[in-house]
N, C-alpha and C positions, 0 to 999 in steps of 0.2 A: 236559710232553709234547712241545710244539712245539719246545722247545730240543733235546731228545733226537733228534727227527726231523731237525732241521737239522744236528746233529753227525753223525748217521748218513749223511745225504746227502753231506756234505763228505768223510767218510771213504771212502765208496764211489765217488763220482764223480770226485773230484780225481785219485786215482792212475790211473784209466782214461784221463782226458784227457791226463795227462802221459806216459802210456805209449804213445800213438798213434805208429805208425811214420811216418817222414818221407815226404814226397811223392816225393822223389827218393832214390835210394840214397845212403848216406853212406860206402859201402865204398871208393869211388874219387872223386877230385875231378872236377868237371864238365869241366875242361880235358882230362882223359883221354878222355872220351866225345867231345868235340869233335875231338880228334886222330884218333880212330878213324874218325869220319865224314869227316874231311879225307882220310884214306888211301883210303877208298872213292871219294870224289869224284875223287881223282887217277886212280884206276884205271878209272873208267867213261867217261872222256873226255866226249863230248857226250851220253851216254846218261842214262837215268833209272833209279834203283833204288827200288823200292817194297817196304818191309819191313812186314809186318803183324804186330802183336802178338797174343798169345793172347786168346781169348774168356774170359768168366767161366766158372768151374767150378761144380760142384754146391755146394750150401750147406754141405755137410760137409767140403769140401776147401779147403785154403788156396790162394789164387791164386798161380800162378807164371807169370811172363812168358816168352815164347818166347826162346830163347837169342840169336837174331840181333837181335831188337829190344832186348833188355836190353843186349847187348854194345855197341850203338851209341848208346843213349840213357840207360840207367840208370833208366828209368821203369818202374814196376810197376803200371801202370793197364791194366785190361782194354780190348781193342779199340783200342789205340793204333796209328796208322799213320805210319810215317816215310817221307817222300819226299825222296830226294836227287837233285837236278837238276844234271846235269853241264854243261849249256849255260848255265844261270843261275848256276852255281857257288854253290848254296845248298842248305840242307836245311830241311825243314818238318815239324813234328810235328802230326798231327791227333789230337784227343782227343774222346771223347764228352762231351756236357754232363753236369755232375754231377747225381746223383739223390739228393735228401735221404733217401729211404727206404733206399737202399742204403748211404749214408754212415752212417746211424743204426746199421746192423748191422755194417758192415765197417770203419768209421772213415773219416777224410778220404781223398778220392781226388783226384788231379790232374785238373783240367779245363781247358778252353780259357781263355786269358787271360794276364795278366801273370805270374802265378806259374809258368807253364809255360815261360817263356823261359829259355834257358840260353846 
């Protein structure tokens, strides 16, 4: 009985873990998003651009990032905020801390830290 349970768990869980979406989009290379941010940086001069990502959706709707945030970052994480600073010639992405309960139901989400650097 225990052996059948172990096989059942392996059959049900392994494909789900392997099918998790990537934390960044894979439709375009990261360099493309960096080039897009560089164009914005060039256009704003010494100004600052703040681009806010979309908030979470209802539990029955699939999350979709705002067009502007996705275009510049490729990140599909709720409540992401991109700040492009023309004076410092830099861009910074702010992300909410990861929530284990949300990741349990939604899958892995990109959070602050080394994995978010691009």
